[in-house]
Backbone of each chain as ProteinMPNN parsed JSONL, in Angstrom:
{"seq_chain_A": "KAGVTQTPRYLIKTRGQQVTLSCSPISGHRSVSWYQQTPGQGLQFLFEYFSETQRNKGNFPGRFSGRQFSNSRSEMNVSTLELGDSALYLCASSSLTGVNYEQYFGPGTRLTVT", "coords_chain_A": {"N_chain_A": [[1.092, -17.388, -4.601], [4.133, -18.685, -3.545], [5.681, -18.208, -0.364], [8.622, -16.837, 1.258], [11.035, -19.238, 1.855], [12.86, -21.026, 4.312], [15.521, -23.145, 5.127], [17.481, -25.294, 7.245], [14.745, -25.356, 9.648], [15.354, -25.557, 12.295], [18.368, -25.932, 14.119], [21.09, -27.505, 15.641], [24.294, -27.021, 16.75], [27.788, -27.531, 17.561], [30.345, -25.66, 19.249], [32.88, -24.297, 17.193], [32.251, -25.711, 14.929], [30.94, -25.475, 11.532], [28.251, -23.918, 9.711], [25.596, -24.002, 7.34], [23.025, -22.122, 6.033], [19.916, -21.961, 4.294], [18.029, -20.105, 1.901], [15.127, -19.516, 0.08], [13.841, -17.225, -2.08], [10.805, -15.32, -2.75], [9.218, -16.1, -5.779], [10.572, -14.502, -8.572], [11.653, -12.44, -7.146], [14.684, -10.745, -6.711], [16.353, -9.813, -4.803], [17.9, -10.644, -1.793], [18.062, -10.527, 1.641], [19.781, -10.905, 4.745], [19.28, -11.365, 8.233], [20.176, -11.216, 11.692], [18.731, -12.228, 14.702], [18.684, -11.716, 18.087], [18.064, -12.039, 21.632], [19.584, -10.215, 23.112], [20.92, -8.372, 21.353], [18.995, -7.743, 19.532], [17.479, -7.156, 16.322], [19.659, -7.428, 13.626], [21.276, -6.36, 10.702], [22.756, -8.439, 8.314], [23.729, -9.05, 5.587], [23.122, -8.179, 2.091], [22.072, -9.515, -0.965], [21.929, -9.166, -4.461], [21.002, -10.138, -7.606], [23.109, -12.043, -7.628], [25.225, -10.646, -6.552], [26.914, -9.223, -3.803], [25.469, -6.579, -2.196], [25.422, -5.03, 0.043], [26.736, -4.912, 3.362], [26.602, -5.812, 6.735], [27.854, -5.084, 10.073], [29.527, -7.456, 10.834], [31.707, -10.18, 11.776], [34.216, -11.736, 9.604], [33.63, -14.415, 9.639], [31.073, -14.814, 9.004], [29.435, -15.331, 6.069], [28.093, -15.168, 2.734], [26.178, -16.128, -0.175], [24.721, -15.915, -3.444], [22.709, -17.57, -5.763], [22.162, -18.189, -9.31], [19.45, -18.588, -9.568], [18.396, -17.0, -7.69], [18.218, -18.037, -5.143], [19.62, -18.165, -1.876], [22.441, -18.642, 0.229], [23.726, -18.786, 3.536], [26.648, -18.776, 5.409], [28.257, -19.757, 8.363], [31.272, -19.893, 9.894], [33.456, -21.635, 12.176], [31.875, -21.706, 14.659], [30.551, -19.832, 17.403], [29.401, -19.558, 20.828], [27.881, -17.263, 21.046], [26.74, -17.016, 18.58], [24.34, -18.194, 18.541], [21.081, -17.826, 17.59], [18.155, -16.438, 15.957], [17.964, -16.662, 12.586], [17.039, -14.703, 10.007], [15.682, -14.452, 6.781], [15.052, -12.324, 4.058], [13.173, -11.307, 1.229], [13.012, -9.261, -1.722], [11.675, -7.4, -4.458], [13.172, -5.406, -5.435], [16.443, -3.917, -5.191], [18.134, -3.15, -2.117], [17.266, -2.033, 1.185], [15.251, -0.266, 1.427], [12.821, -0.837, 0.523], [9.718, -2.662, 0.6], [9.987, -5.654, 2.334], [9.837, -9.195, 2.308], [9.593, -11.638, 4.676], [11.043, -14.768, 5.691], [10.321, -17.689, 7.777], [12.481, -18.096, 9.375], [15.581, -19.505, 10.657], [16.363, -21.25, 13.442], [19.198, -21.239, 15.22], [21.155, -23.053, 17.405], [23.966, -23.0, 19.376], [26.119, -25.096, 21.032]], "CA_chain_A": [[2.541, -17.279, -4.72], [4.775, -19.226, -2.365], [6.434, -17.213, 0.373], [10.046, -17.088, 1.448], [11.26, -20.46, 2.636], [14.195, -21.162, 4.884], [15.84, -24.48, 5.641], [16.446, -25.95, 8.047], [14.077, -24.462, 10.576], [16.067, -25.64, 13.573], [19.699, -26.506, 13.949], [21.94, -27.498, 16.838], [25.695, -27.251, 16.393], [28.721, -27.307, 18.663], [31.361, -24.63, 19.014], [33.957, -24.658, 16.28], [31.713, -26.252, 13.675], [30.419, -24.486, 10.618], [26.857, -24.185, 9.372], [25.083, -23.354, 6.13], [21.582, -21.917, 6.044], [19.439, -21.727, 2.938], [16.855, -19.251, 1.753], [14.552, -19.418, -1.26], [12.984, -16.036, -2.078], [9.573, -15.355, -3.522], [9.49, -16.189, -7.199], [10.671, -13.204, -9.226], [12.439, -11.519, -6.318], [16.113, -10.929, -6.933], [17.106, -9.334, -3.64], [17.788, -11.433, -0.574], [18.794, -9.967, 2.775], [19.846, -11.771, 5.922], [19.291, -10.678, 9.516], [20.332, -12.012, 12.897], [17.904, -11.741, 15.796], [19.014, -12.273, 19.397], [17.427, -11.277, 22.722], [20.452, -9.151, 23.585], [21.248, -7.376, 20.315], [17.841, -7.468, 18.689], [17.61, -7.462, 14.899], [20.812, -6.793, 13.008], [21.458, -6.653, 9.282], [23.984, -9.169, 7.989], [24.112, -8.663, 4.221], [22.111, -8.226, 1.043], [22.514, -9.942, -2.287], [21.017, -8.865, -5.566], [21.554, -10.688, -8.851], [24.341, -12.784, -7.314], [26.265, -9.741, -6.069], [26.671, -8.662, -2.479], [25.254, -5.134, -2.354], [25.611, -4.332, 1.302], [27.172, -5.827, 4.414], [26.539, -5.27, 8.085], [29.068, -5.109, 10.868], [29.738, -8.793, 11.38], [33.051, -10.684, 11.42], [34.332, -12.467, 8.352], [33.122, -15.79, 9.777], [29.748, -14.796, 8.391], [29.529, -15.091, 4.631], [26.905, -15.597, 2.008], [26.246, -16.118, -1.632], [23.42, -16.035, -4.096], [22.812, -18.336, -6.997], [21.49, -17.571, -10.46], [17.986, -18.677, -9.403], [18.146, -16.069, -6.569], [18.346, -18.699, -3.838], [20.81, -17.672, -1.177], [22.943, -19.397, 1.375], [24.547, -18.054, 4.496], [27.556, -19.689, 6.072], [28.972, -19.266, 9.54], [32.356, -20.825, 10.205], [33.988, -21.587, 13.544], [30.755, -21.227, 15.464], [30.733, -19.432, 18.796], [28.139, -19.606, 21.566], [27.148, -16.032, 20.755], [26.082, -17.087, 17.265], [22.999, -18.729, 18.736], [20.157, -16.761, 17.203], [17.2, -16.696, 14.879], [18.473, -16.053, 11.361], [15.911, -14.402, 9.132], [15.969, -14.102, 5.403], [13.972, -11.518, 3.483], [13.341, -11.06, -0.2], [12.376, -8.062, -2.261], [11.803, -7.347, -5.916], [14.143, -4.365, -5.758], [17.605, -3.958, -4.322], [18.137, -2.175, -1.041], [16.297, -2.312, 2.245], [14.268, 0.808, 1.491], [11.571, -1.32, -0.041], [9.012, -3.689, 1.347], [10.656, -6.95, 2.332], [9.038, -10.329, 2.734], [10.47, -12.459, 5.495], [10.798, -16.182, 5.917], [10.061, -18.022, 9.18], [13.733, -18.096, 10.117], [16.273, -20.713, 11.106], [16.845, -21.059, 14.821], [20.478, -21.923, 15.406], [21.637, -23.152, 18.783], [25.36, -23.444, 19.43], [26.394, -25.607, 22.383]], "C_chain_A": [[3.161, -17.795, -3.426], [5.602, -18.13, -1.701], [7.907, -17.551, 0.425], [10.21, -18.344, 2.297], [12.704, -20.518, 3.111], [14.368, -22.592, 5.399], [17.243, -24.505, 6.199], [15.761, -24.955, 8.979], [14.783, -24.428, 11.932], [17.385, -26.377, 13.355], [20.442, -26.426, 15.277], [23.347, -27.882, 16.417], [26.55, -27.048, 17.635], [29.758, -26.269, 18.26], [32.448, -25.141, 18.09], [33.471, -25.225, 14.955], [31.311, -25.12, 12.752], [28.998, -24.886, 10.228], [26.489, -23.423, 8.105], [23.569, -23.311, 6.194], [21.139, -21.543, 4.636], [18.167, -20.895, 2.936], [16.41, -19.233, 0.299], [13.577, -18.251, -1.278], [11.682, -16.282, -2.831], [9.942, -15.333, -5.005], [9.496, -14.798, -7.841], [11.459, -12.172, -8.42], [13.925, -11.814, -6.504], [16.97, -10.454, -5.78], [16.833, -10.234, -2.447], [18.666, -10.79, 0.502], [18.747, -10.947, 3.932], [19.954, -10.914, 7.182], [19.524, -11.693, 10.635], [19.466, -11.404, 13.991], [18.261, -12.476, 17.082], [18.324, -11.449, 20.471], [18.28, -10.079, 23.156], [20.687, -8.026, 22.599], [20.075, -7.02, 19.417], [18.089, -7.894, 17.256], [18.787, -6.695, 14.318], [20.965, -7.284, 11.573], [22.786, -7.348, 9.063], [24.511, -8.78, 6.614], [22.925, -8.779, 3.285], [22.764, -8.653, -0.266], [21.444, -9.59, -3.309], [21.689, -9.323, -6.847], [22.964, -11.231, -8.647], [25.475, -11.925, -6.799], [25.924, -9.242, -4.676], [26.601, -7.147, -2.602], [25.541, -4.358, -1.084], [25.976, -5.357, 2.373], [27.107, -5.126, 5.747], [27.86, -5.457, 8.811], [29.232, -6.446, 11.59], [31.117, -9.288, 10.959], [33.027, -11.514, 10.153], [33.883, -13.912, 8.428], [31.728, -15.921, 9.142], [29.899, -14.452, 6.907], [28.26, -15.578, 3.955], [27.176, -15.657, 0.53], [24.836, -16.253, -2.176], [23.633, -16.716, -5.43], [21.994, -17.677, -8.107], [19.968, -17.658, -10.36], [17.512, -17.848, -8.206], [18.151, -16.733, -5.196], [19.647, -18.254, -3.194], [21.182, -18.616, -0.046], [23.779, -18.484, 2.253], [25.388, -19.079, 5.236], [28.19, -19.019, 7.278], [30.032, -20.305, 9.885], [32.793, -20.634, 11.653], [32.963, -20.999, 14.516], [31.158, -20.917, 16.899], [29.382, -19.474, 19.49], [27.254, -18.409, 21.241], [26.468, -16.015, 19.401], [24.69, -17.699, 17.366], [21.993, -17.607, 18.501], [19.119, -17.3, 16.247], [17.727, -15.955, 13.654], [17.316, -15.934, 10.373], [16.398, -13.991, 7.758], [14.775, -13.307, 4.875], [14.227, -11.317, 2.003], [12.547, -9.828, -0.632], [12.58, -8.06, -3.766], [12.859, -6.328, -6.342], [15.315, -4.436, -4.785], [17.531, -2.882, -3.253], [17.023, -2.441, -0.042], [15.244, -1.225, 2.354], [12.912, 0.392, 0.949], [10.965, -2.396, 0.844], [9.74, -5.016, 1.214], [9.712, -8.015, 2.875], [9.969, -11.313, 3.44], [10.047, -13.925, 5.521], [10.608, -16.434, 7.404], [11.322, -18.087, 10.033], [14.295, -19.482, 10.375], [16.794, -20.428, 12.504], [18.077, -21.922, 15.021], [20.862, -21.891, 16.88], [23.042, -23.714, 18.75], [25.675, -23.856, 20.865], [27.885, -25.857, 22.584]], "O_chain_A": [[2.761, -17.387, -2.336], [6.149, -17.25, -2.365], [8.379, -18.444, -0.28], [9.578, -18.477, 3.345], [13.631, -20.116, 2.409], [13.471, -23.16, 6.022], [18.12, -23.809, 5.687], [16.193, -23.806, 9.069], [14.802, -23.405, 12.617], [17.498, -27.293, 12.541], [20.421, -25.395, 15.951], [23.566, -28.929, 15.808], [26.104, -26.474, 18.628], [30.006, -26.04, 17.076], [32.882, -26.288, 18.2], [34.206, -25.217, 13.967], [31.338, -23.95, 13.135], [28.595, -26.037, 10.393], [27.009, -22.339, 7.84], [22.913, -24.335, 6.385], [21.874, -20.901, 3.885], [17.344, -20.977, 3.848], [17.206, -18.97, -0.602], [12.577, -18.28, -0.561], [11.496, -17.322, -3.464], [10.865, -14.632, -5.42], [8.555, -14.021, -7.677], [11.881, -11.149, -8.958], [14.361, -12.964, -6.462], [18.182, -10.667, -5.775], [15.684, -10.545, -2.133], [19.854, -10.546, 0.291], [17.798, -11.718, 4.079], [20.624, -9.882, 7.196], [19.13, -12.855, 10.541], [19.471, -10.188, 14.182], [18.154, -13.699, 17.16], [18.027, -10.276, 20.247], [17.737, -9.039, 23.527], [20.657, -6.853, 22.972], [20.165, -6.083, 18.623], [18.808, -8.858, 16.995], [18.904, -5.482, 14.489], [20.803, -8.469, 11.281], [23.82, -6.904, 9.564], [25.612, -8.242, 6.494], [21.893, -9.369, 3.606], [23.858, -8.208, -0.615], [20.243, -9.699, -3.06], [22.822, -8.935, -7.135], [23.885, -10.914, -9.399], [26.588, -12.422, -6.623], [24.78, -8.88, -4.401], [27.549, -6.507, -3.055], [25.864, -3.171, -1.13], [25.576, -6.519, 2.299], [27.513, -3.971, 5.871], [28.847, -5.923, 8.241], [29.088, -6.531, 12.809], [31.641, -8.877, 9.924], [31.971, -11.941, 9.686], [33.764, -14.576, 7.398], [31.287, -17.017, 8.796], [30.432, -13.4, 6.553], [27.462, -16.309, 4.543], [28.248, -15.29, 0.05], [23.902, -16.644, -1.476], [24.615, -16.465, -6.128], [21.239, -16.735, -7.869], [19.266, -16.878, -11.004], [16.371, -17.979, -7.764], [18.093, -16.038, -4.182], [20.642, -18.0, -3.873], [20.335, -19.288, 0.542], [24.438, -17.554, 1.787], [24.888, -20.128, 5.641], [28.606, -17.862, 7.218], [29.712, -21.466, 10.137], [32.528, -19.601, 12.267], [33.172, -19.939, 15.106], [31.966, -21.611, 17.516], [28.34, -19.433, 18.837], [26.031, -18.528, 21.17], [25.701, -15.099, 19.102], [23.946, -17.72, 16.386], [22.058, -16.56, 19.146], [19.186, -18.442, 15.791], [17.912, -14.739, 13.697], [16.707, -16.925, 9.967], [17.391, -13.279, 7.608], [13.628, -13.595, 5.215], [15.373, -11.173, 1.577], [11.568, -9.426, -0.003], [13.535, -8.642, -4.28], [13.373, -6.378, -7.46], [15.179, -4.961, -3.68], [16.934, -1.826, -3.464], [15.979, -2.999, -0.381], [14.426, -1.249, 3.273], [11.972, 1.186, 0.924], [11.626, -2.956, 1.718], [10.069, -5.447, 0.109], [8.907, -7.766, 3.772], [10.977, -11.756, 2.891], [8.871, -14.264, 5.392], [10.718, -15.51, 8.209], [11.247, -18.129, 11.261], [13.586, -20.487, 10.318], [17.562, -19.491, 12.721], [18.017, -23.151, 14.997], [20.887, -20.835, 17.511], [23.286, -24.772, 18.171], [25.519, -23.066, 21.796], [28.299, -26.286, 23.66]]}, "seq_chain_B": "AQKVTQAQTEISVVEKEDVTLDCVYETRDTTYYLFWYKQPPSGELVFLIRRNSFDEQNEISGRYSWNFQKSTSSFNFTITASQVVDSAVYFCALSGRDSNYQLIWGAGTKLIIKP", "coords_chain_B": {"N_chain_B": [[24.912, 9.029, 14.158], [22.387, 6.693, 13.169], [19.427, 5.906, 15.001], [16.874, 4.017, 16.621], [14.254, 4.185, 18.839], [12.189, 2.349, 20.848], [10.417, 2.765, 23.405], [8.549, 1.455, 24.937], [8.499, -1.593, 26.287], [6.753, -3.696, 26.739], [3.277, -3.994, 26.268], [0.071, -4.349, 27.594], [-3.264, -4.885, 26.94], [-6.86, -4.907, 27.095], [-9.007, -6.66, 24.921], [-10.499, -4.825, 22.246], [-9.817, -2.368, 23.149], [-8.126, 0.707, 22.338], [-4.77, 1.118, 21.216], [-1.541, 2.567, 21.36], [1.6, 2.436, 19.873], [4.811, 3.538, 20.457], [7.398, 5.208, 18.596], [10.507, 6.539, 18.293], [12.964, 8.289, 16.524], [16.392, 8.842, 15.461], [18.372, 10.686, 13.262], [20.719, 11.968, 10.884], [20.187, 12.368, 8.35], [18.404, 13.869, 5.596], [16.838, 12.646, 3.857], [15.147, 9.742, 4.345], [13.852, 6.522, 5.373], [11.089, 5.068, 6.995], [9.787, 2.32, 8.803], [7.299, -0.09, 9.8], [7.089, -3.261, 11.234], [5.559, -6.398, 11.924], [5.839, -9.062, 14.208], [4.59, -12.023, 14.679], [3.973, -14.814, 16.947], [4.835, -16.955, 15.386], [7.165, -16.162, 14.192], [7.807, -15.033, 11.703], [8.53, -11.982, 10.203], [6.318, -9.419, 9.38], [5.555, -7.104, 6.954], [4.254, -3.866, 7.516], [4.043, -1.064, 7.016], [5.593, 1.52, 5.032], [7.304, 4.544, 5.031], [8.423, 7.533, 3.569], [10.703, 10.222, 4.266], [9.744, 12.588, 3.259], [7.086, 12.514, 3.174], [4.708, 13.358, 5.146], [2.15, 12.77, 5.627], [-0.495, 11.398, 7.475], [-1.408, 7.951, 7.824], [-3.991, 5.612, 7.25], [-5.103, 2.348, 7.649], [-7.525, 0.296, 7.614], [-7.978, -0.912, 10.802], [-5.612, 0.044, 11.613], [-3.396, 2.785, 12.117], [-1.064, 5.401, 11.37], [1.075, 7.858, 12.677], [3.117, 10.279, 11.647], [5.564, 12.443, 12.615], [7.786, 14.78, 11.899], [8.78, 16.899, 13.338], [8.996, 16.056, 15.935], [10.421, 13.817, 15.585], [9.109, 11.315, 15.419], [7.253, 8.314, 14.871], [4.534, 7.033, 15.242], [2.342, 4.271, 15.994], [-0.955, 3.232, 15.838], [-3.405, 1.033, 16.983], [-6.715, 0.476, 16.529], [-9.579, -0.531, 18.339], [-8.573, -3.102, 19.325], [-7.645, -6.535, 18.68], [-7.413, -10.005, 19.637], [-5.797, -11.31, 17.814], [-3.993, -9.407, 17.146], [-1.927, -9.576, 18.852], [1.483, -9.594, 19.238], [4.977, -8.992, 18.474], [6.032, -5.783, 17.769], [7.937, -3.989, 15.494], [9.766, -1.063, 14.848], [11.557, 0.552, 12.264], [14.396, 2.044, 10.61], [15.913, 3.54, 7.767], [18.609, 4.841, 5.86], [21.017, 7.074, 4.331], [22.818, 7.634, 6.338], [22.994, 5.296, 7.736], [24.22, 3.724, 5.997], [22.382, 2.723, 4.292], [21.261, 0.517, 5.581], [18.922, -1.378, 7.424], [17.988, -0.071, 10.48], [16.953, -1.237, 13.473], [14.368, -0.885, 15.945], [14.03, -1.937, 19.385], [11.731, -3.292, 19.677], [8.267, -3.736, 20.569], [6.371, -5.615, 22.687], [3.161, -6.638, 22.279], [0.319, -7.44, 24.015], [-2.81, -8.723, 23.772], [-5.567, -9.132, 25.627], [-8.31, -11.378, 25.923]], "CA_chain_B": [[24.469, 7.696, 13.749], [20.948, 6.511, 13.263], [18.965, 5.144, 16.159], [15.426, 3.897, 16.753], [13.913, 3.875, 20.224], [10.824, 1.938, 21.195], [10.568, 2.775, 24.856], [7.595, 0.515, 25.537], [8.963, -2.97, 26.105], [5.577, -4.568, 26.671], [1.99, -3.349, 26.539], [-1.013, -5.314, 27.721], [-4.577, -4.245, 26.959], [-7.999, -5.803, 26.91], [-9.553, -6.607, 23.562], [-11.349, -3.711, 21.848], [-9.199, -1.095, 23.537], [-7.18, 1.285, 21.389], [-3.417, 1.101, 21.78], [-0.549, 3.266, 20.54], [2.987, 2.021, 20.034], [5.652, 4.703, 20.177], [8.672, 5.025, 17.909], [11.262, 7.787, 18.164], [14.169, 7.981, 15.759], [17.44, 9.847, 15.33], [19.13, 10.578, 12.03], [21.239, 13.228, 10.336], [19.749, 12.41, 6.962], [17.17, 14.588, 5.264], [16.043, 11.632, 3.158], [15.221, 8.469, 5.05], [12.637, 5.718, 5.299], [10.644, 4.491, 8.254], [8.99, 1.108, 8.607], [6.785, -0.891, 10.896], [6.912, -4.679, 10.962], [4.916, -7.17, 12.991], [6.39, -10.403, 14.338], [3.732, -12.887, 15.492], [4.716, -15.919, 17.582], [5.419, -17.863, 14.389], [8.523, -15.696, 13.923], [7.959, -14.314, 10.441], [8.252, -10.553, 10.226], [5.33, -9.04, 8.376], [5.608, -5.685, 6.626], [3.003, -3.13, 7.736], [4.034, 0.225, 6.336], [6.844, 2.202, 4.715], [7.059, 5.974, 4.871], [9.66, 8.28, 3.346], [10.788, 11.417, 5.106], [9.082, 13.744, 2.651], [5.651, 12.287, 3.2], [4.265, 13.419, 6.534], [0.724, 12.513, 5.718], [-0.85, 10.242, 8.281], [-1.969, 6.86, 7.034], [-4.932, 4.727, 7.93], [-5.392, 1.124, 6.92], [-8.421, -0.473, 8.469], [-7.882, -0.56, 12.227], [-4.263, 0.542, 11.846], [-3.082, 4.133, 11.657], [0.29, 5.816, 11.684], [1.246, 9.3, 12.84], [4.515, 10.623, 11.389], [5.817, 13.841, 12.943], [9.216, 15.084, 11.787], [9.153, 17.882, 14.353], [9.343, 15.337, 17.17], [11.117, 12.588, 15.163], [8.324, 10.182, 15.89], [6.444, 7.593, 13.88], [3.755, 6.195, 16.146], [1.43, 3.313, 15.379], [-2.139, 3.033, 16.672], [-4.372, -0.013, 16.622], [-8.038, 0.813, 17.06], [-10.413, -1.712, 18.61], [-7.611, -4.203, 19.232], [-8.149, -7.907, 18.694], [-6.43, -10.963, 20.149], [-4.862, -11.632, 16.725], [-2.985, -8.344, 17.05], [-0.836, -9.897, 19.782], [2.717, -9.83, 18.49], [6.013, -7.993, 18.74], [6.024, -4.81, 16.692], [9.229, -3.333, 15.322], [9.923, 0.136, 14.045], [12.898, 0.506, 11.677], [14.808, 3.262, 9.902], [16.985, 3.333, 6.797], [19.032, 6.036, 5.167], [22.437, 7.145, 3.992], [23.557, 7.653, 7.596], [23.195, 3.91, 8.166], [24.702, 3.003, 4.815], [21.198, 2.075, 3.741], [20.937, -0.724, 6.268], [17.808, -1.176, 8.342], [18.276, 0.032, 11.905], [15.715, -1.67, 14.113], [14.11, -0.649, 17.348], [14.082, -3.157, 20.199], [10.435, -3.958, 19.583], [7.271, -3.644, 21.645], [5.518, -6.809, 22.738], [1.776, -6.26, 22.518], [-0.517, -8.554, 24.459], [-4.23, -8.369, 23.776], [-6.283, -10.128, 26.426], [-9.723, -11.491, 25.53]], "C_chain_B": [[22.957, 7.575, 13.938], [20.58, 5.626, 14.439], [17.449, 5.131, 16.177], [15.128, 3.459, 18.173], [12.436, 3.53, 20.346], [10.839, 1.745, 22.704], [9.655, 1.779, 25.566], [8.051, -0.913, 25.253], [7.78, -3.903, 25.919], [4.336, -3.758, 27.023], [0.937, -4.441, 26.595], [-2.331, -4.554, 27.825], [-5.643, -5.308, 26.786], [-8.545, -5.588, 25.498], [-10.536, -5.453, 23.413], [-10.827, -2.359, 22.323], [-8.328, -0.596, 22.397], [-5.802, 1.295, 22.042], [-2.467, 1.791, 20.812], [0.849, 2.801, 20.899], [3.886, 3.174, 19.592], [6.947, 4.311, 19.473], [9.32, 6.399, 17.751], [12.577, 7.465, 17.473], [15.147, 9.153, 15.764], [18.168, 9.604, 14.021], [19.621, 11.945, 11.605], [20.796, 13.4, 8.894], [18.539, 13.323, 6.79], [16.242, 13.661, 4.485], [16.228, 10.312, 3.874], [13.865, 7.776, 4.952], [12.346, 5.109, 6.671], [9.701, 3.332, 7.961], [8.398, 0.633, 9.926], [6.628, -2.312, 10.399], [6.288, -5.329, 12.18], [5.542, -8.56, 13.016], [5.49, -11.229, 15.262], [4.56, -14.03, 16.08], [5.361, -16.883, 16.585], [6.825, -17.422, 13.967], [8.711, -14.893, 12.662], [7.643, -12.842, 10.597], [7.33, -10.198, 9.071], [5.374, -7.531, 8.183], [4.243, -5.045, 6.862], [2.962, -1.838, 6.942], [5.452, 0.728, 6.092], [6.498, 3.656, 4.473], [8.384, 6.663, 4.579], [9.569, 9.629, 4.049], [10.079, 12.63, 4.529], [7.566, 13.62, 2.679], [5.171, 12.228, 4.642], [2.78, 13.171, 6.69], [0.468, 11.293, 6.589], [-1.545, 9.203, 7.423], [-2.9, 6.027, 7.884], [-5.172, 3.521, 7.036], [-6.24, 0.245, 7.817], [-8.348, -0.011, 9.913], [-6.519, 0.025, 12.574], [-4.129, 1.983, 11.356], [-1.691, 4.512, 12.135], [0.366, 7.332, 11.7], [2.727, 9.621, 12.735], [4.694, 12.104, 11.668], [7.32, 14.102, 12.93], [9.672, 16.024, 12.892], [9.582, 17.223, 15.66], [10.082, 14.025, 16.862], [10.391, 11.349, 15.669], [7.485, 9.589, 14.765], [5.635, 6.564, 14.651], [2.68, 5.402, 15.411], [0.267, 3.051, 16.338], [-3.003, 1.917, 16.105], [-5.679, 0.342, 17.318], [-8.84, -0.473, 17.239], [-9.575, -2.984, 18.477], [-8.295, -5.566, 19.319], [-7.031, -8.839, 19.165], [-5.378, -11.289, 19.078], [-3.799, -10.555, 16.525], [-1.801, -8.604, 17.985], [0.398, -10.306, 18.993], [3.777, -8.873, 19.023], [6.064, -7.074, 17.527], [7.354, -4.05, 16.673], [9.102, -2.109, 14.432], [11.351, 0.106, 13.505], [13.14, 1.738, 10.812], [15.93, 2.924, 8.923], [17.33, 4.649, 6.125], [20.523, 6.006, 4.923], [23.304, 7.057, 5.245], [23.829, 6.243, 8.121], [23.698, 3.061, 7.017], [23.584, 2.17, 4.213], [20.974, 0.677, 4.293], [19.801, -0.419, 7.232], [18.306, -1.152, 9.777], [16.957, -0.222, 12.633], [15.604, -1.166, 15.539], [14.1, -1.992, 18.072], [12.767, -3.932, 20.165], [9.558, -3.72, 20.804], [6.405, -4.884, 21.586], [4.117, -6.376, 23.138], [0.969, -7.502, 22.869], [-1.948, -8.052, 24.517], [-4.973, -9.481, 24.517], [-7.751, -10.181, 26.008], [-10.658, -11.015, 26.632]], "O_chain_B": [[22.351, 8.266, 14.757], [21.323, 4.72, 14.818], [16.808, 6.111, 15.797], [15.686, 2.473, 18.656], [11.561, 4.32, 19.991], [11.225, 0.69, 23.206], [9.96, 1.319, 26.666], [7.992, -1.38, 24.115], [7.794, -4.785, 25.06], [4.344, -2.948, 27.95], [0.91, -5.341, 25.756], [-2.496, -3.69, 28.686], [-5.371, -6.441, 26.389], [-8.537, -4.477, 24.969], [-11.301, -5.145, 24.327], [-11.353, -1.319, 21.93], [-7.847, -1.386, 21.585], [-5.676, 1.458, 23.255], [-2.572, 1.624, 19.597], [1.234, 2.775, 22.068], [3.737, 3.71, 18.494], [7.513, 3.244, 19.712], [8.743, 7.304, 17.148], [13.23, 6.475, 17.804], [14.777, 10.296, 16.035], [18.536, 8.474, 13.7], [19.009, 12.963, 11.929], [21.006, 14.452, 8.29], [17.755, 13.522, 7.718], [15.027, 13.858, 4.454], [17.349, 9.819, 3.995], [12.874, 8.36, 4.513], [13.252, 4.696, 7.395], [8.927, 3.361, 7.005], [8.917, 0.913, 11.006], [6.113, -2.556, 9.308], [6.463, -4.877, 13.311], [5.751, -9.169, 11.967], [5.611, -11.146, 16.484], [5.731, -14.185, 15.735], [6.337, -17.554, 16.92], [7.591, -18.229, 13.441], [9.679, -14.14, 12.551], [6.567, -12.498, 11.086], [7.538, -10.623, 7.935], [5.246, -6.772, 9.143], [3.211, -5.591, 6.471], [1.97, -1.542, 6.275], [6.381, 0.412, 6.836], [5.52, 3.967, 3.793], [9.372, 6.408, 5.267], [8.481, 10.102, 4.38], [9.838, 13.603, 5.244], [6.854, 14.529, 2.253], [5.222, 11.177, 5.281], [2.224, 13.347, 7.774], [1.143, 10.273, 6.451], [-2.187, 9.529, 6.424], [-2.647, 5.769, 9.061], [-5.411, 3.651, 5.835], [-5.722, -0.465, 8.679], [-8.625, 1.15, 10.213], [-6.298, 0.454, 13.706], [-4.676, 2.352, 10.317], [-1.205, 4.022, 13.155], [-0.208, 8.005, 10.844], [3.506, 9.278, 13.625], [4.049, 12.937, 11.031], [8.037, 13.691, 13.842], [10.819, 15.957, 13.334], [10.416, 17.753, 16.396], [10.337, 13.224, 17.761], [10.991, 10.456, 16.268], [7.069, 10.284, 13.839], [5.991, 5.387, 14.711], [2.184, 5.808, 14.36], [0.474, 2.697, 17.499], [-3.289, 1.871, 14.908], [-5.732, 0.488, 18.54], [-8.789, -1.378, 16.406], [-9.841, -3.83, 17.624], [-9.351, -5.727, 19.93], [-5.851, -8.494, 19.096], [-4.211, -11.515, 19.398], [-2.818, -10.771, 15.814], [-0.784, -7.914, 17.905], [0.362, -11.237, 18.189], [3.512, -8.056, 19.904], [6.132, -7.541, 16.39], [7.821, -3.545, 17.694], [8.421, -2.125, 13.406], [12.265, -0.321, 14.211], [12.201, 2.384, 10.346], [16.799, 2.107, 9.23], [16.454, 5.47, 5.855], [21.205, 5.039, 5.261], [24.39, 6.478, 5.218], [24.786, 6.028, 8.865], [23.615, 1.833, 7.052], [23.802, 1.073, 3.699], [20.554, -0.23, 3.575], [19.73, 0.675, 7.791], [18.96, -2.088, 10.237], [15.974, 0.491, 12.43], [16.601, -1.034, 16.25], [14.155, -3.049, 17.443], [12.708, -5.09, 20.578], [10.047, -3.529, 21.917], [5.781, -5.172, 20.564], [3.916, -5.811, 24.213], [0.941, -8.479, 22.121], [-2.259, -7.087, 25.215], [-4.996, -10.63, 24.073], [-8.366, -9.143, 25.765], [-11.877, -11.043, 26.463]]}, "name": "protein", "num_of_chains": 2, "seq": "KAGVTQTPRYLIKTRGQQVTLSCSPISGHRSVSWYQQTPGQGLQFLFEYFSETQRNKGNFPGRFSGRQFSNSRSEMNVSTLELGDSALYLCASSSLTGVNYEQYFGPGTRLTVTAQKVTQAQTEISVVEKEDVTLDCVYETRDTTYYLFWYKQPPSGELVFLIRRNSFDEQNEISGRYSWNFQKSTSSFNFTITASQVVDSAVYFCALSGRDSNYQLIWGAGTKLIIKP"}
């Protein structure tokens, strides 16, 4: 079974631009969660989607948004990029909704904002 | 509010030594879930274990074991006979109603196993 895939793996953007990250979950998994990982703040939950509906959202500004498609693939968008958005963005999938279950993570997208 | 503390920032041991990673948590919930994940240099977080608050039984999986003690709010992880491949950053995490069912992560412990 193929694992969680994230594209692109690396991205360099400048302040003010917007970016879209993609995540393909494990086949059959309908829950996709996104996390931001930075040296200063550590791992932080962004949001979770299940069957195309946002089920939970972390404490991030509205510049961070996401969506999920009918095939469970998910995208995350960050508008008006700031230097502080530089981070490793991790996507995780699960067969059940909610983070109380085992999650399978992708390799992440490393975003650098200059 | 929920909080997870991994006081050990970095641990370095020689291969074959046993090593324990500490995790202390805070929560007002009576029902909650605790997790351990491993993050090797490749970056992918790998699930190791999930424990709910009503199950205080210790768990052993090969060289890995976990000690859950509600009395001290701790969920410690021990690797027996460590191997170089165990080198990674290990994260403890907590979820429950108090965190709106979002995973609250510890800062992680970087484990270095020297050959």
